[in-house]
Backbone bond lengths (Angstrom), bond angles and torsions (degrees), N, CA, C in turn:
res aa  C-N    CA-C-N  psi(-1)  N-CA   C-N-CA  omega(-1)  CA-C   N-CA-C  phi
1 M - - - 1.525 - - 1.612 103.61 -
2 L 1.254 115.60 136.72 1.386 122.68 178.11 1.477 113.46 -82.00
3 C 1.385 120.96 133.36 1.443 124.88 178.20 1.500 108.87 -66.99
4 P 1.401 117.43 151.99 1.519 115.70 -179.96 1.426 114.39 -62.89
5 W 1.290 118.38 -21.66 1.514 118.79 -174.11 1.605 114.12 -84.78
6 R 1.475 111.63 -4.81 1.449 114.45 -179.25 1.523 108.45 -75.85
7 T 1.327 110.54 155.72 1.593 117.52 169.57 1.467 115.20 -91.62
8 S 1.324 124.77 168.54 1.377 130.39 177.23 1.632 110.41 -59.55
9 D 1.394 108.83 -32.80 1.448 114.89 -174.19 1.599 108.63 -75.52
10 L 1.397 112.12 -31.33 1.427 114.24 167.70 1.486 117.38 -64.28
11 G 1.255 116.17 -37.74 1.490 122.07 179.26 1.562 106.96 -60.97
12 L 1.419 117.82 -40.49 1.409 118.85 -175.82 1.497 112.15 -68.46
13 L 1.516 109.91 -31.66 1.497 111.69 -177.68 1.573 108.47 -75.77
14 L 1.343 119.44 -28.42 1.308 120.44 173.58 1.523 115.41 -57.18
15 L 1.278 114.97 -36.08 1.475 120.47 -175.97 1.581 110.19 -73.83
16 L 1.435 109.14 -16.10 1.494 106.46 178.93 1.601 112.63 -112.17
17 T 1.312 113.74 9.70 1.452 118.67 168.20 1.492 115.52 -113.12
18 V 1.349 109.25 -176.11 1.441 115.51 -173.97 1.549 109.94 -120.24
19 F 1.266 117.52 135.01 1.640 116.26 -179.96 1.631 98.76 -107.89
20 S 1.340 102.38 141.53 1.491 111.05 175.82 1.507 105.48 -132.57
21 V 1.299 112.59 152.09 1.473 124.75 -175.79 1.496 106.52 -112.42
22 A 1.409 119.65 129.30 1.379 115.89 -171.60 1.631 102.00 -160.13
23 D 1.313 118.04 153.90 1.463 124.05 172.64 1.606 106.70 -94.00
24 S 1.255 111.42 121.99 1.427 119.80 -172.57 1.551 109.18 -114.07
25 A 1.428 118.42 25.72 1.464 118.26 -172.26 1.535 110.29 -72.88
26 N 1.387 117.62 -23.31 1.420 114.52 -174.71 1.591 107.24 -125.47
27 S 1.230 119.41 -9.09 1.470 117.29 176.38 1.630 110.80 -149.57
28 C 1.253 114.77 175.87 1.394 121.84 179.51 1.561 116.60 -73.38
29 V 1.210 117.92 153.02 1.381 125.70 173.75 1.588 113.48 -99.93
30 N 1.274 118.05 114.46 1.519 117.72 -178.16 1.460 105.62 -120.21
31 G 1.330 113.23 107.51 1.616 113.05 -179.65 1.514 109.18 -80.96
32 E 1.236 108.83 172.17 1.472 121.21 170.54 1.453 114.03 -66.32
33 Q 1.293 124.37 123.17 1.431 122.47 176.66 1.517 105.96 -90.77
34 V 1.406 108.48 121.26 1.471 111.96 -173.68 1.686 112.30 -116.27
35 I 1.332 114.55 0.25 1.524 117.25 -177.08 1.614 108.75 -128.30
36 K 1.272 115.73 110.89 1.465 117.21 170.11 1.538 104.19 -124.07
37 N 1.312 111.12 125.02 1.510 116.63 172.39 1.542 108.13 -108.84
38 N 1.301 116.45 108.69 1.438 122.05 -175.26 1.504 111.66 -65.91
39 S 1.425 113.71 -23.79 1.578 119.46 -175.21 1.513 105.39 -80.31
40 S 1.375 120.49 -11.89 1.426 119.80 -177.69 1.511 110.96 -125.65
41 T 1.289 117.12 159.72 1.396 118.04 -178.47 1.588 108.38 -98.60
42 L 1.271 119.44 17.00 1.457 125.00 -176.83 1.549 106.60 -106.69
43 T 1.279 116.66 125.77 1.478 125.58 175.13 1.575 108.13 -128.84
44 E 1.298 116.18 112.76 1.493 115.72 179.50 1.503 115.46 -128.03
45 V 1.317 112.47 131.50 1.463 123.01 175.00 1.509 116.38 -112.07
46 H 1.311 118.28 133.99 1.510 119.17 174.58 1.518 114.02 -105.66
47 F 1.276 109.95 150.52 1.470 113.05 -178.70 1.634 102.14 -136.33
48 L 1.360 114.77 144.21 1.459 119.81 170.52 1.522 103.37 -113.69
49 E 1.412 113.63 114.56 1.454 120.19 178.54 1.508 111.90 -111.65
50 H 1.366 115.83 134.95 1.548 120.40 171.49 1.505 102.19 -104.92
51 V 1.223 115.96 130.67 1.503 126.56 179.18 1.486 106.50 -124.35
52 P 1.491 125.06 122.14 1.280 125.43 168.37 1.499 117.36 -64.63
53 M 1.332 115.85 140.62 1.338 113.15 -177.21 1.512 116.43 -67.71
54 G 1.407 116.08 142.86 1.425 119.64 -178.78 1.448 115.21 96.43
55 T 1.366 116.27 -8.92 1.481 123.45 -174.24 1.592 109.73 -100.52
56 R 1.312 115.02 173.37 1.478 118.39 -173.66 1.583 103.25 -106.65
57 S 1.288 114.79 137.59 1.462 121.22 -175.01 1.559 105.03 -132.16
58 V 1.451 111.35 132.99 1.412 121.83 176.22 1.549 106.98 -112.72
59 L 1.313 112.36 122.59 1.625 117.30 173.48 1.579 104.97 -105.36
60 C 1.375 112.25 136.64 1.399 118.89 -175.62 1.615 110.35 -111.17
61 C 1.346 108.62 152.48 1.448 118.97 171.77 1.496 113.43 -84.95
62 P 1.282 118.80 168.99 1.529 121.22 -178.83 1.522 104.20 -57.19
63 P 1.284 115.31 148.25 1.463 123.77 169.67 1.475 115.00 -71.37
64 V 1.330 113.52 90.92 1.547 117.60 178.37 1.502 106.29 -124.43
65 L 1.339 115.77 164.73 1.461 123.23 171.74 1.458 113.06 -75.57
66 L 1.332 115.31 127.41 1.535 118.96 -171.77 1.517 109.99 -68.88
67 E 1.390 117.97 -17.43 1.315 119.70 178.11 1.570 114.61 -67.71
68 S 1.404 114.09 -30.76 1.417 120.53 -178.90 1.457 113.13 -91.67
69 V 1.490 116.45 3.27 1.468 114.77 -174.80 1.624 108.58 -82.47
70 V 1.273 112.96 136.95 1.548 122.85 171.63 1.536 112.52 -99.97
71 V 1.334 116.07 -58.54 1.378 119.03 173.06 1.545 116.76 -132.59
72 I 1.237 118.73 141.69 1.517 122.27 174.41 1.616 107.09 -113.11
73 T 1.224 115.34 128.48 1.572 114.97 176.49 1.573 109.14 -133.05
74 W 1.176 113.47 137.14 1.498 118.14 172.21 1.539 103.97 -113.74
75 K 1.470 111.93 126.01 1.419 121.35 177.36 1.609 107.61 -108.05
76 I 1.317 122.90 118.75 1.457 127.42 -169.48 1.579 107.23 -116.83
77 A 1.391 117.12 106.04 1.393 118.00 176.04 1.423 113.43 -107.35
78 L 1.392 117.65 101.88 1.404 122.90 177.74 1.469 117.35 -98.62
79 R 1.409 120.09 159.86 1.419 114.95 -171.68 1.544 108.69 -75.17
80 S 1.241 110.67 139.64 1.498 125.66 178.13 1.607 109.28 57.97
81 Q 1.274 116.38 33.58 1.435 123.55 -178.62 1.432 113.01 -136.29
82 P 1.419 127.40 140.55 1.347 125.52 -170.07 1.543 107.35 -71.74
83 L 1.246 123.38 164.88 1.499 124.68 -176.72 1.586 108.36 -68.52
84 C 1.271 109.24 129.14 1.555 116.19 177.95 1.480 105.09 -101.92
85 T 1.335 115.16 131.98 1.516 128.07 173.61 1.425 113.53 -118.98
86 R 1.379 116.33 128.21 1.474 127.00 174.99 1.588 103.77 -123.99
87 A 1.296 116.39 114.42 1.416 118.90 174.89 1.542 111.39 -130.35
88 Y 1.433 106.09 159.23 1.479 115.39 -175.99 1.504 103.50 -136.08
89 K 1.351 119.63 127.22 1.357 125.55 171.18 1.529 114.44 -107.11
90 K 1.365 116.07 116.10 1.410 122.16 -172.19 1.449 113.03 -65.43
91 E 1.207 116.88 -34.39 1.539 123.62 -169.98 1.603 107.50 -66.25
92 T 1.237 111.44 -43.15 1.560 117.15 -174.51 1.632 104.85 -106.52
93 N 1.276 122.86 -0.11 1.429 126.27 179.80 1.623 109.66 51.92
94 Q 1.251 113.28 45.62 1.527 122.14 -172.23 1.551 109.76 -116.13
95 T 1.312 121.84 131.49 1.378 130.80 167.89 1.293 116.00 -98.42
96 I 1.483 123.84 142.51 1.437 123.45 -174.07 1.645 97.28 -134.41
97 H 1.416 113.66 136.96 1.488 121.39 170.12 1.469 105.33 -123.64
98 T 1.343 114.13 142.41 1.396 123.30 -175.60 1.396 107.32 -140.87
99 N 1.454 120.38 113.07 1.545 125.61 174.53 1.613 108.08 64.20
100 C 1.219 119.69 35.30 1.404 125.24 -176.37 1.552 102.85 -111.67
101 T 1.282 116.74 99.29 1.496 120.97 -178.84 1.474 115.84 -111.00
102 D 1.353 119.42 -5.84 1.528 122.57 -173.40 1.629 101.44 -95.28
103 G 1.332 115.00 113.64 1.366 123.19 -174.22 1.587 110.79 -74.86
104 R 1.443 116.97 -11.91 1.497 120.10 174.66 1.629 111.07 -76.13
105 I 1.291 118.76 -13.92 1.367 119.16 -176.94 1.582 114.36 -102.57
106 T 1.319 118.47 103.94 1.386 117.60 -165.34 1.456 109.78 -137.01
107 W 1.358 123.62 170.78 1.435 125.28 166.22 1.595 109.95 -58.80
108 A 1.303 117.90 144.70 1.470 121.83 175.87 1.468 111.61 -68.15
109 S 1.452 118.78 -31.96 1.330 122.81 -179.61 1.635 101.00 -155.81
110 R 1.387 114.47 -166.64 1.381 118.72 172.07 1.637 110.84 -60.30
111 P 1.372 115.42 135.09 1.510 113.17 -177.16 1.473 113.54 -64.78
112 D 1.386 116.45 -20.57 1.526 113.02 179.54 1.508 108.13 -80.63
113 L 1.339 117.27 -12.53 1.535 120.37 177.48 1.471 116.09 -99.72
114 S 1.354 107.50 -33.62 1.551 109.69 179.66 1.505 106.84 -154.12
115 P 1.331 117.74 135.28 1.467 120.78 -174.82 1.556 116.92 -86.30
116 H 1.386 110.51 -6.99 1.420 120.87 -170.38 1.528 114.68 -69.45
117 L 1.305 116.15 151.23 1.545 131.40 176.39 1.436 112.48 -101.88
118 Q 1.337 115.86 143.71 1.400 122.34 -178.74 1.502 108.80 -130.72
119 I 1.395 118.67 145.80 1.493 121.77 171.05 1.463 108.41 -125.19
120 N 1.350 121.16 118.80 1.367 127.23 -174.87 1.549 107.37 -95.14
121 A 1.385 118.03 131.75 1.346 125.04 -179.25 1.650 114.06 53.07
122 V 1.287 110.46 68.41 1.472 120.06 -172.24 1.546 108.36 -57.78
123 A 1.408 112.76 135.74 1.391 122.51 -177.06 1.503 108.72 -116.72
124 V 1.350 122.41 174.20 1.374 127.84 177.97 1.461 107.29 -69.24
125 S 1.431 122.40 -30.88 1.279 128.70 -176.87 1.710 114.20 -69.96
126 H 1.262 108.09 -14.55 1.547 112.70 176.83 1.504 114.32 -86.93
127 D 1.305 120.16 6.82 1.472 125.27 168.18 1.595 106.22 -50.28
128 G 1.182 113.42 134.66 1.495 112.42 172.50 1.593 110.56 164.46
129 M 1.450 106.20 -160.73 1.479 110.97 174.10 1.619 111.38 -126.95
130 Y 1.179 111.02 131.54 1.556 122.05 -172.69 1.543 107.72 -115.80
131 T 1.341 112.15 122.78 1.451 115.91 -174.19 1.610 109.77 -127.50
132 C 1.384 113.40 123.33 1.548 114.74 176.31 1.501 109.11 -109.21
133 E 1.378 107.50 121.07 1.513 121.11 179.50 1.434 110.13 -105.30
134 I 1.307 116.30 120.39 1.498 119.23 177.93 1.492 106.15 -121.06
135 V 1.361 112.96 123.34 1.583 122.22 173.54 1.347 106.92 -101.32
136 T 1.372 114.56 121.75 1.477 124.87 -178.91 1.613 104.66 -124.12
137 S 1.194 108.71 169.62 1.418 122.56 178.15 1.553 108.52 -69.62
138 N 1.314 116.46 -14.97 1.580 120.89 -177.88 1.562 107.16 -99.63
139 G 1.306 117.06 -12.01 1.572 120.46 -170.85 1.486 112.65 142.01
140 N 1.337 109.13 -174.70 1.413 114.14 176.94 1.591 116.09 -116.38
141 F 1.245 111.79 141.56 1.494 118.23 -171.71 1.492 107.69 -127.12
142 H 1.355 115.82 142.72 1.447 128.06 176.76 1.498 116.24 -126.72
143 N 1.309 116.57 133.48 1.431 122.80 160.78 1.496 108.78 -117.11
144 V 1.323 113.36 124.03 1.538 120.40 -179.63 1.595 106.10 -112.60
145 Y 1.362 115.91 121.43 1.431 119.96 172.15 1.487 113.27 -106.75
146 H 1.164 115.51 130.81 1.581 124.34 176.63 1.489 104.50 -99.86
147 L 1.387 117.49 88.18 1.523 120.07 -173.74 1.521 108.67 -83.74
148 Q 1.389 115.44 129.97 1.347 126.04 171.93 1.490 111.29 -115.52
149 V 1.348 122.49 115.80 1.487 121.84 176.67 1.579 106.59 -83.83
150 L 1.302 112.03 137.74 1.438 124.06 178.77 1.541 113.46 -102.66
151 V 1.239 113.47 121.59 1.435 125.34 -179.42 1.475 115.15 -114.60
152 P 1.319 129.24 101.43 1.395 134.10 -173.87 1.556 99.74 -59.71
153 P 1.446 108.91 135.33 1.531 115.64 175.81 1.547 106.35 -83.00
154 E 1.293 110.48 160.03 1.589 122.37 163.80 1.398 112.31 -88.74
155 A 1.282 116.20 111.94 1.696 121.63 -175.13 1.484 106.17 -97.56
156 N 1.339 114.23 131.96 1.388 127.28 179.71 1.567 109.84 -133.81
157 I 1.379 118.92 147.50 1.406 121.62 165.81 1.522 106.67 -133.76
158 F 1.383 114.64 149.20 1.414 118.96 175.05 1.533 112.21 -171.58
159 L 1.255 117.19 169.75 1.480 122.93 -175.56 1.576 105.47 -100.49
160 R 1.224 109.69 148.19 1.443 120.35 172.31 1.553 112.52 -69.73
161 E 1.250 112.98 169.54 1.598 119.76 -178.42 1.555 109.48 -55.36
162 N 1.379 114.63 -46.75 1.502 119.88 -169.00 1.599 102.84 -80.31
163 K 1.262 125.97 -0.58 1.442 124.94 179.51 1.582 113.27 64.69
164 D 1.203 117.56 4.57 1.410 118.50 179.51 1.528 116.07 -93.21
165 L 1.320 115.08 -19.14 1.423 119.03 -177.39 1.454 111.12 -123.35
166 V 1.460 116.13 145.58 1.464 119.27 -176.30 1.616 101.40 -117.74
167 V 1.398 110.59 138.67 1.463 115.11 179.74 1.476 107.62 -118.88
168 C 1.380 115.86 144.41 1.450 122.32 167.70 1.441 108.94 -131.83
169 E 1.326 117.79 133.88 1.365 123.96 -178.10 1.567 115.44 -134.03
170 A 1.337 117.16 150.31 1.367 128.86 177.54 1.556 111.77 -117.37
171 V 1.240 121.51 93.63 1.446 120.74 -157.56 1.556 105.09 -102.89
172 A 1.413 111.22 128.01 1.445 124.32 175.76 1.560 113.09 57.54
173 G 1.279 113.72 58.39 1.410 121.91 174.37 1.530 110.12 -106.89
174 K 1.437 113.67 159.26 1.421 117.91 -179.07 1.479 105.33 -150.35
175 P 1.320 121.64 116.83 1.492 122.79 2.44 1.534 108.14 -77.55
176 A 1.370 120.89 -174.95 1.434 120.11 -177.08 1.562 112.32 -64.76
177 A 1.347 113.93 140.46 1.416 118.84 177.79 1.463 112.75 -78.16
178 Q 1.340 111.61 161.02 1.528 119.85 176.19 1.519 108.88 -109.42
179 I 1.442 113.50 123.93 1.545 120.02 -178.04 1.637 105.59 -104.89
180 S 1.353 109.94 135.27 1.614 110.01 166.67 1.494 101.10 -138.82
181 W 1.365 112.57 175.50 1.440 120.42 -173.67 1.472 112.27 -133.65
182 M 1.308 116.86 152.50 1.457 123.04 179.07 1.551 102.41 -135.94
183 P 1.474 116.59 117.89 1.453 128.27 -12.41 1.501 105.56 -72.57
184 E 1.264 111.29 175.66 1.506 118.04 178.13 1.475 109.24 -81.83
185 G 1.384 113.25 147.05 1.429 120.39 176.26 1.491 114.12 -132.89
186 H 1.342 118.55 -159.26 1.420 120.77 172.82 1.574 110.02 -88.44
187 C 1.339 109.49 95.75 1.498 115.56 -171.91 1.538 112.04 -114.04
188 V 1.277 112.42 153.94 1.485 120.73 179.09 1.597 107.79 -136.39
189 T 1.263 117.66 117.28 1.597 123.76 -163.57 1.624 99.61 -114.54
190 K 1.372 116.93 138.11 1.360 123.66 -178.19 1.575 104.96 -141.14
191 E 1.416 110.78 147.73 1.497 117.42 177.47 1.449 107.29 -115.27
192 E 1.321 119.17 144.38 1.455 128.33 175.39 1.442 112.53 -134.23
193 E 1.403 114.43 117.65 1.465 123.52 -178.66 1.509 109.72 -80.42
194 N 1.408 118.48 132.21 1.471 126.05 -176.15 1.527 101.22 -96.11
195 S 1.343 108.11 162.68 1.535 116.52 179.06 1.539 112.84 -66.78
196 N 1.311 123.44 -27.15 1.504 128.85 174.17 1.378 116.83 -76.85
197 G 1.318 125.28 -2.67 1.461 130.19 -177.13 1.392 114.12 98.94
198 T 1.354 122.96 -11.23 1.356 122.86 -178.43 1.595 112.00 -78.47
199 V 1.256 116.35 174.18 1.634 119.09 -176.01 1.556 101.53 -137.53
200 T 1.414 107.38 137.16 1.441 116.87 176.49 1.561 104.06 -103.54
201 V 1.179 125.17 126.20 1.508 127.90 175.16 1.604 105.55 -107.22
202 R 1.242 118.35 132.50 1.432 125.98 -179.63 1.621 108.18 -133.15
203 S 1.334 111.06 124.47 1.422 113.40 176.21 1.611 109.52 -126.89
204 T 1.394 107.50 131.45 1.467 115.68 -176.23 1.566 107.03 -117.11
205 C 1.406 115.18 130.57 1.341 124.56 178.49 1.442 119.64 -128.05
206 S 1.388 111.59 146.85 1.496 112.36 -178.07 1.573 106.03 -122.63
207 Y 1.522 115.39 137.87 1.335 118.91 179.94 1.493 110.68 -129.92
208 S 1.495 117.50 29.35 1.321 119.25 -175.48 1.528 118.55 -70.22
209 D 1.384 114.81 -13.10 1.446 122.83 -177.56 1.460 109.82 -99.90
210 S 1.311 123.19 9.86 1.457 130.78 -179.32 1.494 113.58 -123.38
211 N 1.319 114.24 167.79 1.503 121.85 -177.26 1.606 108.91 -94.30
212 V 1.292 115.62 14.37 1.537 119.77 -170.64 1.527 109.24 -72.61
213 S 1.245 114.16 131.95 1.666 114.44 179.39 1.477 110.17 -105.49
214 S 1.444 122.34 -18.19 1.381 118.21 171.70 1.506 109.35 -151.50
215 V 1.297 118.34 156.62 1.516 123.42 -178.02 1.508 108.99 -130.03
216 T 1.243 117.95 172.48 1.428 132.27 178.14 1.507 115.32 -131.25
217 C 1.266 119.95 122.00 1.501 124.08 176.36 1.496 107.72 -98.32
218 L 1.374 117.77 124.25 1.440 128.02 177.77 1.467 109.20 -100.05
219 V 1.340 119.83 110.56 1.514 120.87 173.88 1.406 104.48 -101.64
220 S 1.396 119.86 124.04 1.439 129.05 -178.39 1.526 102.71 -111.11
221 H 1.480 116.84 136.65 1.448 124.46 -178.81 1.413 109.96 -160.45
222 L 1.293 119.83 151.96 1.499 122.79 -176.88 1.565 108.72 -67.91
223 T 1.263 117.86 -15.60 1.535 118.19 176.79 1.437 110.76 -88.33
224 G 1.338 121.65 -10.46 1.394 125.90 179.75 1.492 110.20 141.74
225 N 1.361 114.94 161.46 1.452 129.00 -178.36 1.530 113.20 -99.15
226 R 1.447 112.79 144.36 1.507 110.10 176.12 1.453 103.09 -131.21
227 S 1.348 121.82 154.00 1.434 129.46 169.02 1.499 109.30 -123.59
228 L 1.436 116.15 120.55 1.426 125.44 176.63 1.482 112.11 -116.44
229 P 1.421 111.27 116.64 1.412 119.30 169.26 1.464 118.46 -80.51
230 Q 1.316 118.49 155.65 1.539 122.40 175.22 1.568 108.96 -159.46
231 V 1.369 109.12 130.30 1.457 118.83 177.83 1.539 106.71 -80.58
232 L 1.316 117.67 133.78 1.432 115.83 178.26 1.545 111.48 -89.96
233 A 1.328 111.49 154.68 1.567 122.19 -174.97 1.536 107.76 -62.49
234 S 1.336 117.78 -40.98 1.446 123.33 -178.85 1.464 111.02 -65.74
235 G 1.464 117.61 -40.52 1.398 119.87 173.81 1.527 113.73 -60.88
236 T 1.386 114.30 -36.06 1.500 115.61 175.25 1.375 112.92 -65.39
237 S 1.339 116.23 -50.54 1.460 113.10 178.06 1.539 123.49 -56.75
238 K 1.400 107.36 -34.46 1.561 118.15 174.87 1.684 104.77 -66.35
239 S 1.309 122.03 -32.59 1.307 120.00 174.54 1.359 116.66 -68.20
240 N 1.375 110.65 -44.47 1.532 116.50 177.01 1.385 111.05 -62.20
241 D 1.323 122.73 -41.63 1.387 123.88 177.13 1.669 118.69 -58.81
242 L 1.344 105.97 -43.77 1.443 119.41 169.91 1.588 112.60 -57.71
243 Y 1.218 114.52 -42.62 1.443 122.80 177.44 1.521 114.20 -62.99
244 I 1.349 114.34 -42.14 1.480 122.94 178.64 1.459 110.66 -71.78
245 K 1.341 117.09 -40.95 1.468 115.92 177.91 1.470 118.18 -75.63
246 C 1.266 120.83 -24.18 1.439 126.47 -173.19 1.557 110.68 -97.14
247 I 1.300 113.45 -42.97 1.460 117.05 -166.60 1.611 109.25 -100.20
248 I 1.281 119.95 -38.85 1.433 121.94 -169.39 1.534 107.71 -73.93
249 P 1.282 123.81 -46.34 1.483 122.90 177.99 1.498 119.62 -42.88
250 P 1.475 105.10 -53.59 1.666 108.50 -176.62 1.412 110.44 -68.01
251 I 1.395 120.41 -28.96 1.485 119.27 174.70 1.513 109.71 -65.46
252 I 1.296 120.29 -41.49 1.439 122.00 -177.50 1.451 109.50 -64.01
253 I 1.307 121.02 -38.49 1.532 128.33 -179.84 1.509 109.22 -61.04
254 I 1.401 114.38 -47.36 1.268 120.61 -173.49 1.561 110.48 -64.73
255 L 1.341 116.14 -42.69 1.380 122.65 -179.26 1.614 107.73 -65.29
256 I 1.177 122.25 -40.43 1.458 127.52 176.39 1.621 111.83 -58.12
257 I 1.357 111.55 -46.98 1.458 119.86 175.84 1.432 111.82 -56.60
258 V 1.387 115.85 -56.56 1.451 120.66 178.91 1.471 114.24 -59.56
259 G 1.276 117.21 -41.36 1.531 119.27 179.27 1.554 108.92 -64.36
260 S 1.350 118.46 -37.44 1.483 115.45 179.51 1.433 113.55 -71.45
261 V 1.298 124.66 -38.30 1.412 126.88 176.12 1.497 107.85 -64.87
262 W 1.331 124.86 -32.98 1.369 121.92 -179.97 1.548 110.24 -72.10
263 L 1.357 114.20 -38.71 1.433 116.42 178.89 1.521 114.11 -62.87
264 L 1.283 110.27 -39.06 1.610 118.97 -177.71 1.578 102.97 -64.44
265 K 1.251 121.53 -48.11 1.555 118.70 -178.69 1.551 110.66 -67.42
266 I 1.196 122.89 -26.96 1.469 123.63 173.90 1.562 108.87 -66.29
267 R 1.277 112.33 -49.64 1.512 117.22 -174.91 1.563 108.96 -64.58
268 A 1.377 117.57 -44.24 1.446 122.27 173.95 1.496 117.98 -54.81
269 F 1.371 111.44 -42.51 1.440 121.10 179.90 1.646 106.49 -67.11
270 R 1.292 119.33 -40.07 1.439 120.64 -179.75 1.518 109.92 -67.43
271 K 1.222 122.78 -39.21 1.528 129.79 178.73 1.523 107.90 -60.10
272 C 1.396 120.31 -53.33 1.307 128.58 -176.37 1.681 111.36 -59.40
273 K 1.230 112.67 -34.88 1.453 122.82 177.88 1.469 115.07 -69.43
274 L 1.383 115.52 -39.49 1.426 122.35 178.33 1.597 112.21 -72.41
275 K 1.244 117.63 -30.18 1.571 125.53 -177.34 1.463 107.33 -79.79
276 K 1.321 127.36 -13.08 1.521 122.47 -174.46 1.494 107.67 -76.44
277 P 1.430 119.91 128.34 1.526 119.99 -177.23 1.529 111.98 -68.72
278 A 1.258 117.38 155.40 1.450 121.40 -173.59 1.603 102.84 -97.29
279 A 1.291 115.65 140.64 1.541 123.26 -175.72 1.535 107.54 -85.40
280 T 1.267 117.96 88.67 1.562 126.75 -179.28 1.506 104.70 -125.21
281 P 1.428 115.18 153.91 1.562 123.21 177.07 1.548 107.90 -62.15
282 V 1.300 116.57 -34.29 1.527 116.52 -170.80 1.485 106.78 -67.89
283 I 1.406 119.12 -35.69 1.501 117.86 173.80 1.440 113.06 -68.33
284 E 1.347 117.58 -38.98 1.399 114.95 177.07 1.636 113.18 -64.63
285 E 1.340 119.46 -39.59 1.409 123.92 175.15 1.447 113.91 -54.36
286 D 1.419 107.59 -47.78 1.525 111.03 -178.86 1.538 111.44 -67.02
287 E 1.348 117.69 -27.08 1.387 119.35 179.53 1.552 113.60 -74.33
288 M 1.391 118.79 -23.07 1.369 125.55 177.41 1.461 110.63 -84.08
289 Q 1.374 119.31 -25.83 1.475 122.25 -179.48 1.445 114.45 -48.33
290 P 1.298 121.31 -53.82 1.509 120.86 -178.56 1.620 113.57 -52.89
291 Y 1.375 109.77 -40.22 1.434 111.70 177.44 1.499 117.06 -61.77
292 A 1.485 109.36 -41.58 1.376 117.92 -174.79 1.677 108.32 -68.14
293 F 1.176 116.21 -37.61 1.438 123.44 -177.83 1.514 104.56 -69.47
294 Y 1.376 119.65 -38.61 1.482 117.73 178.82 1.425 111.52 -69.97
295 T 1.314 115.82 -31.73 1.490 116.27 -177.91 1.513 108.35 -75.67
296 T 1.325 121.27 -34.05 1.467 123.21 -174.28 1.468 103.74 -74.84
297 K 1.203 123.92 -44.72 1.577 128.06 -171.33 1.435 115.08 -76.08
298 N 1.263 113.86 -30.45 1.509 116.95 -169.82 1.504 114.00 -119.93
299 N 1.463 123.18 20.27 1.354 116.74 174.31 1.666 106.90 -125.61
300 P 1.381 116.27 101.94 1.419 119.45 -175.17 1.524 109.79 -75.55
301 L 1.283 121.12 -22.58 1.511 115.54 179.36 1.493 111.24 -73.94
302 Y 1.384 118.88 -26.45 1.445 120.87 172.09 1.411 111.99 -63.12
303 E 1.365 117.67 -39.93 1.462 121.35 -173.93 1.640 108.05 -74.86
304 A 1.276 113.63 -32.35 1.532 109.73 176.51 1.403 114.70 -65.82
305 A 1.438 111.82 -41.55 1.431 112.58 -178.54 1.349 111.85 -64.98
306 N 1.254 123.17 -33.05 1.445 127.29 -178.22 1.592 105.55 -57.98
307 K 1.285 113.11 -54.95 1.490 122.39 -178.70 1.478 111.05 -51.49
308 V 1.296 118.61 -47.90 1.448 118.42 -178.16 1.470 112.84 -65.60
309 H 1.421 122.50 -38.77 1.372 124.84 -178.46 1.467 114.08 -71.91
310 V 1.453 114.33 -23.75 1.501 117.93 172.18 1.510 108.97 -72.58
311 F 1.335 117.88 -42.01 1.418 123.12 -176.21 1.674 110.79 -62.32
312 Q 1.413 109.60 -43.73 1.446 108.74 179.72 1.592 112.94 -66.03
313 V 1.261 110.28 -38.22 1.496 111.45 179.21 1.518 109.61 -61.08
314 S 1.330 118.74 -35.86 1.482 121.52 -173.88 1.442 101.93 -68.67
315 Q 1.266 123.01 -46.27 1.541 118.91 -176.77 1.455 117.42 -63.85
316 S 1.371 109.59 -35.52 1.502 114.45 175.51 1.432 112.05 -62.03
317 G 1.205 119.08 -41.37 1.399 127.81 179.95 1.573 111.19 -61.65
318 V 1.352 110.60 -46.19 1.489 112.40 -179.20 1.538 110.85 -64.54
319 G 1.333 118.25 -47.88 1.451 119.86 176.59 1.402 116.09 -54.82
320 G 1.201 118.70 -33.57 1.490 123.74 178.58 1.485 111.80 -63.52
321 L 1.312 112.70 -42.14 1.328 120.00 179.60 1.406 117.14 -64.29
322 D 1.443 112.93 -43.57 1.538 117.02 173.48 1.522 114.37 -64.08
323 F 1.440 116.67 -28.99 1.507 115.15 -177.38 1.551 111.50 -72.48
324 H 1.264 109.08 -38.43 1.473 109.20 178.57 1.431 119.40 -73.40
325 I 1.345 116.47 -24.11 1.520 114.00 173.13 1.546 107.40 -75.99
């Protein structure tokens, strides 16, 4: 994508050049030179460089012999900033700075030893175009860097208050992150540009019409990819319903059976306790009555003895009466 400050001529040159992506935190990036116009003294090579925020980046000038160098010029076009120019004239050993206020952008070494440029602790504000122009006795050479600072987004996933929608967001990323879902649902994705140049991407999905119990949000970014799982409220309620239907009824039935057996045992114990005879003399006398009746009714010897005894007593009584008279 062309930056707004580029001209149509630059866009035409981009079609004739190659863009390379590399990490220049520790060394220079030298792209492949694909265009050489022998009828012109101009040779220009373009690079597309992605640099993670907070790292150190070194941008290189075209590889030429320093003995043939006349002038080295860095032109730095940052967003919302005036054009910064850093130049070195070999003949006078003089350096010139114009509109360069960012102290983190400096020469990588002494200009007479190395023409390269370095950025310490790359920030979002360093997004822009960096051009190294070298004028030599053999012609002019240009390296153009389209620097893009990478900011990893903060990825989050959560359910909305009504529990029917799930939201996945990639906050303050640069460039904008890509969000996808597994499985796919009814989703709406929106991007919001922040004041610092980062972008927040927010995707909201509904799975109310499906039997999905959990989903995964995939956040894709140049700084790395992330996978965020989320259990849906509908899936949780379905699991609870299944638990209630399959687990609770057997437990209730078991409790009813155990309770019924316990009540039956209590009732049987009470009945046995009520039927137990009381240990009283009356009951013992009643128990002896059948034996006494049997003895009285069925023992003739006992009856004869009683009669003799009564007769003797009668005679004794009569004799007594006569004696006293």
